[in-house]
N, C-alpha and C positions, 0 to 999 in steps of 0.2 A: 432460420425456420421459415417457410411461407405461411402466409396468414390465411385463416380459413374463414367462410362465411357461409350461413344456412340460405340453402338453395329454397325452391319452392317445395320440395318434396321432405323437406325437414333435417336433410342430410348435410354434411360438412363438404365443400367443395374449395378449390384454390381460390384465392382472392384474384382480381383481375390483374394483370402484369402490367408494369408500366409501360410507357409509350414505347420505349427501347430496347424492353425485355432484358435489361441486365439490371435490374434494382429489384431486391427483396425489401420491401416494407414492413415494419414491426411498430405497433402502437398507434397513437392518435386516435381520431375520432372514427377511423376505421379498422382498429384493431379488434381482435377476437377478446382481450381481456375486458374493453370497453363495453362492448356488445353484451358479455354476460353480466357486467356490473349493470347496464341498462334493464337486461331480462330480471334481475335480482331487484333493483329499483321498482320495477313495474309489478312484479309480484308483491312488492311489500304494499305499493300503493292500492291493489286489488284487496289484500287483507286489510285495510285500514278501511277501506269501504266497506268491506262486508262485515267490520265490526261495528262501524256505524249503523249500518241496517238492522243488525242485531238488536242494537239499542233502541233503532225506531219499533222494530217488531216486538221487542218487548214492553213496549210502552202503549204501542196499539194495541197487543193483548191484553194488558191490564185495564185498558176502557173498556174493550169488550166485556171483561169478567167485572168489571164494576157494574157494567151496564144490565147485567143479568136479571136484576129483580124487576126490569121494564119489559120484559119479553111476553108478561099477558096483557100488556096494556093495548089500547087498540091498536090495530095492526100499521095503522099509517104514522104512529108517534112513536112505536116501540119497537116493535118486532123487526121492519124493514130496515129501521138507524141501527139496531144491533147486527142484522146480516151484513149490513154495508161495512160496519168496523170489522167484521169477522173476514170479509172478503180482501178488505184493504191490509188487515194482518197478513193474509196467505200472498196476496200480490207483492209485500215487501219480503217475507219469507221466501219467494219463488226468484226474485232477483239477488238475494244473498247468496242463495245457493248456486245461482250461476257465476254471480262474481267467484265464490270460493273454488266453483270447477275451473274455472279460467284460471286464479290465481295457482291452482295446483298443477293444469298444465304448463303455465310457464315456469313456474319452478322444474318440472318434469324436463321441459326443455331445456333447462338451464343445465340442469346434472347430466344429460344427454351429452351437450356439447364440450360441458368441462370434461366429461370422462374421455370424449373424443381428443380434446386437446392435449390432456394428461396421457392418453397413447401415443398420441403423435411425439412428444416430447419424448416418451421412453423409447418408442423406436428410434428417434434420431439419436438419442444418447448410445443406445445400444449399438446403434452402428457406426457411430462416431469410436466408440470403445474398440469394436472389432477393427475397424480400420486403423485405428491406434496400434491395435498389437501386430497388424499385417504390416503395418508402414507406410500405409496409403495416404492417410490424411494429415500426419505431422508436417509432412512438407508437401508444396505443389510440385510433385515429380512432373518433369517435361513442360511445366505452363509457365514458370518465371524464369527458370533457369538459374536462381538464386539459391535454392534449396533450404528455404526458411520456412520454419512454423508458420501456418496461416492462423487467421484469426480464429475460427471457431476451436481447431485443436488447441491453441495456446489458452482459450479460455477455459475449456472444459480440463484441462491437465493443470492447470494454475489454480482453478476452483478446487480441486479433489486434493492437490499438494500446493499450499499456499509458498512453501518454502523455496520451492523450483520460481515461481514467478518474483519471489523476494531476491532470490539469487541473482537472476535475470538483471531486472532494476539495480541492484545492487554491484552488479560488475561494470555498470555506467559511472558507478562513484567511485572505481581501483579497488574495490574493497577484494580481499583475499577469502576465500573459501573458509578458514577458520574464523574469521570475523561475521561472517553471515551465519554461519552456525552458531556462534555465541549468541547472535541476536534472536535467532529463532527459538533458543532454549531460554532465553529473558521472556520471550513474549509468551512462549507455552507455561510457563512459571508466574506468569503474572495475573492469573485469572480469568484472562480473555482467551478467544479465539486467534488463534496463529495467523491472521489476514495478512496478505501484502501490505497493507499500510501500518498496522501493528508492527511486522517486523522490521520494515524502514525505519519507525519512529524510536524501536530499541537500538537500532543498529546507530543512528545517528545520535541519540542523547547517550548511550551508555558506551559504544565502542568507539565510534568516530566525531567525537563531539565538535572536533575541527569545522565540520561539515555541518552542524546542527545550522536551522535557519536562523538570520539575523534582521534587524532591522532593515528597512528598504526606503529610499527617499527616492521622490522625483523631482527631476530637474528637467525645467522647460527648453527645447532646442528651437522652438519655433512655429509659426502658424501662416497659413497660407488656404486660398481657396483652389476646391477642387472640383472637378465632374465626377459626382459620385455614380457609381453602377450599384444600387442598393439590393441587388439580387445576392442568393446566396453565394453562387459563384464570385460576384462582383465582391462580395466582402471578402471572401477568402484569397484571393488576389491582393487586396490590399496588406492580408498579413505577410505575404511573400515580400511585399515591398517595403514594408515595415522591417521585416528581417534583414533586407538587404542594406538598409539604412544604418545597420550598426548593432552591436550587442548592448542588449539591455533596452532596447528601444519598444514603444508603445505606441498608439496612436488614439486619440480622440476627436472623434468626428462630429460637429454638430450641425444638423438638420434640422430643417421647419417643415411641419405637415399640419395642416389644418389649423395654421395660427398658432402653433406651440412646437416649442423647442423638443428637440431628443438627441441622445448623446448616443454614439456607438463606440465602443470600446474595442481597439484592435489589440490581440496578443500573438507575437508570434511564438514557434517551436522552440525546441533545446537547442541552443547555440553550445557548442562542446569547445571545451578549452579553459585550463586555469580553473580546474575545480575548486568551488571555496572560494572563489576571488569576489571581485567585486558586481560582476555580471549575475543577477539574480535566474537567469535565464540558461545558467552550465548546466550541468549533470545535476549537482545538487538542489537545483530548482524543482527537479522531479520529486526529491525528498521531502521538500516543503509541499507542493502541491498535494502530494497523494497521503504523506503522513501528517499534517500539520494544518489541512485546509485552506493553505495560502495565507496564512496569517498576515505575514507582514508585507507579501505582495498586494494583497487586497488593501490593506491601509494606505501603500503607495497608490492604486488605483483610485482610491476615495480622493487622494489628494490631488491626483492629476485632474480629476472629474471636477475639482473645486477651480484649479488653476485655468479651466478650459472654461469657466464661465458656468458651469450647472450648478443649479440652486436645488436645494430640497426639496425633493417631492416629483424631480423631472425624471421622464421615460429614460430607460437604459436599455440599450441593445449591448452584450457582450460576444466577441467573435473570437475563436481560438484555434490553433492548429495544434495538434501533438500537445505538447506540454501546456501551452497557451491554453488550448480546450479544457485542461482540468483547473486551472487557475481561473478561467470565464466560469466554468460552471460551478466552481465554489462559491463565486459570489452568489450565486441562488440558494445558498444555505446560512450565508454569513448576516446573523442579527444586526450587527451593526450597519454594515451597509445598506440591509434592506429597510432598515429604518430611516435612512438617510435619502435612498434614491427608490426610484420603482422600477425595479429590473422587468421588463416584460419578457425578454425572450435571450435565450443563449443558442449560439451556432458553434458546433463542435466538429473538428474532421480528425480522424484518428486519434482518438482520445481514449483512455481509459476511465470511464466516468459512471460507471455501474454503481459503484456504492455511495456516491453524493446525490440525496434525496432533496430535491428543490422545495422551497417553501410554495404553499398555493398558491396559484395565477400566473407563475413563470413557465411559459412555453418554451422548450426546447428541440432542436432539430441535432439528432448525432449520424455524421456519415461515416462509415467503416468500411474498408476494401476486404474483399474474401482472403486477399495474399498478406494483408497487412497484420502482423501477430501484435503490434502493440496496442491496439483496443482492447486485446485480450487478455493482457500482461496482470490486470487485477482480479481476473479468476470470478468477474460478477457480468452476466449480462443485464443490458439495460432496462429498466422495469418498463413493460407494456402499460401506459396510462393515457388519458385522452389527451393531455397536454405535453406528453413526450413521444417523439418518434424517432425509430432507428433506422436507418437504411443502410444496407449492404450492398456495396458494389460488385456484381461478379465479372464483370469483363475483365479477360485476361490481360495483364500488362507486364513488361518487361523493361529492365532497364536500358537506356538507350546506349548503344556502342560508345566503348570510351568512356563514359561517364561512372562515376563513384557510384557502388551500389547502396551504400549508405545502410540504412536501416531495412532495405528491402524494397523493391518497386511499388509495391502495393501503398507504402507509406508516402509516395512522392506527393508533395502538395499539387503538383500540374496534373495529378491523376483525381485529386479531390475536386478541383475546380471542374475539370469535365464531369464528374459526377453530380456534382450542384446543377451545371446547367442541365444535365438528364432530369433533375428534382424538379426544377422549374416548368420542364416540359412534361411532365407526366401528370395522366388525370387521375391517378391513385386520390382517393377523398382524402386519407389522413396527410398526403403530402400537399394538395390544394388548400386543405385549412390550416396547414404549418406555413406555408409560406404567403400565404393571406394576412397569419398573423403579425409575420414580420413585417410585411409591407404595413400594415394598419398603424405601425408605431414609426417606421422611416421613410414610409411612402417609396416610391419609384424611383428616387435618385434624382438627379441633378446638381446644380452648384451648391456645396456644402461647403464648411470652414473645418479644416484638420489641423489640428495642433500635436507634435510629436514631443515626444518626454523621452529622457533616458533615465531607466530605474537604476540606481546604484546601491549595492548592499554594502553596508556596513563593514569596517574593519575587523577582522579577526579580533577577539579577544586578546591584550597584551601586545598587539602587533602596533606600530607607528601609525599614526591618526595622518595618513598622508592622501593628498588628493589623487583617486583612482586614475590610470593614463588609461583610459577607453578612448577609441577614435570617436569625436565630435565632441568630447568636452576641451573646452579651453583651447581652441582650435578655429580660426575663423570665426570669430562671435561677431555677430552685427545687432547691435541695440536695436529693438523694436519699439520701445515704451513699453512702460506698465509692466517690467519685469520680464517682458518676453524677448527671446534673442532666438536669431537664425544662424543654425550651426550642425554642422554635422547630419545634413540631410541626406546627402550621399554618399559612398565611401563601401568598402569592402566588408560585407557583412558575414559574419561567422558562419553562418547557415546556408547563405544563399550567393556570395560571391556576388559578381557584377549581373546576377540572371535578367534583373530588372531594371538595371542602369539607375537613372538618377534620382527618384522618389519623388517628392514634393518638387510641384514648380516653384519659382521665384516667389517670396511673398508678395501680397500686395498690401 
């Protein structure tokens, strides 16, 4: 949905488009909801001033009333003073009445804008439903060539029929139709709403307990100095390099800005294969992220931050692609994590995070592609708040010839990197403020220290407690001192193959 802002005539008009005209921006300081909140706050302040003036007016009136016995005194000592008090009381009353008129006008303006926004949403929803019925919006016919649901239709359908969203995501876990049906029935009889997270939790708790989340540990792989591009595009590119390093890898980047340290957590997307095995970013990781708030992965990230040198109270930025974006955003509502670290900013790409409500003070930027069904799979739009900006990338993309379509061209990380570059170049008010908030924490980039970790999920219950045979463990380990070792910084990643080459440079 395009943003709307009041023009000089008091009507609604489309917001100024981004510089390359392929971005739709919602939320942030330029978002319509924030503007309506500002109008409401202004009206409340005017009301408070009017109440204060009413108290002053009453006080002045009582002074005038108490002075009535002096009206027959000498004019220079009584009547003129009484008249001055009366005129003062009327002046206060006039200001109070004007403030009340202004407050009423602001509230009327707010109601008109709210009604217009509701009408826009209704029109969009009706249009989407009509297109759904006629089969024009469920897939991007003739655009992507992949015949997949787009983000808007997936979000609308899954929001209305959570079972469908649960079925789509459960298919990634290798479940059968009867199993997801059983989980949905349990969700509906549990007393809560059968949302996608609840269905996934019931599925893993009751139907497929072998895929239920298990503790995750962080193993240090090594550190090296890097030349950091701290822009949104540069940080997403790091997510691709981390994925290429091997299954289960994350990266903690230490950077110094203004004399203080900040830490960037880079989390890759889903890495298919051996579901429920030692790699916490496999298909079962989606269940932990959406259904359990990334409980065990968050604990491992906290441990990795400590091992990377982060201290209590240090500022943190979290960056995640696809499943990694859900884990990253879950940090923003995790009480224990926020009690230890000062999470300032979250950047996600292609991630369903609409149900996650961050604690106050955490800014976030979410990139979603129109042709990407994944961000809509949860069935909830991202809220429109002053600290939360959602960017929809509208440019048509296709799967390159000869490459696997995967989850569709809209979900490709390379397309999100291109979108992030457009975000940095956009003059949109919300995007300028959001990217400035990111730069305020991590700076513009330059030399930084990157430490790679491999997250390893604990063995399944009753399974032999053997060392997991993941690429990068027990292979070519070079001790660096202090418990830090270098190994597995390159190699065939499950999600990216050799797309980006060798990962980190040699340790220094």
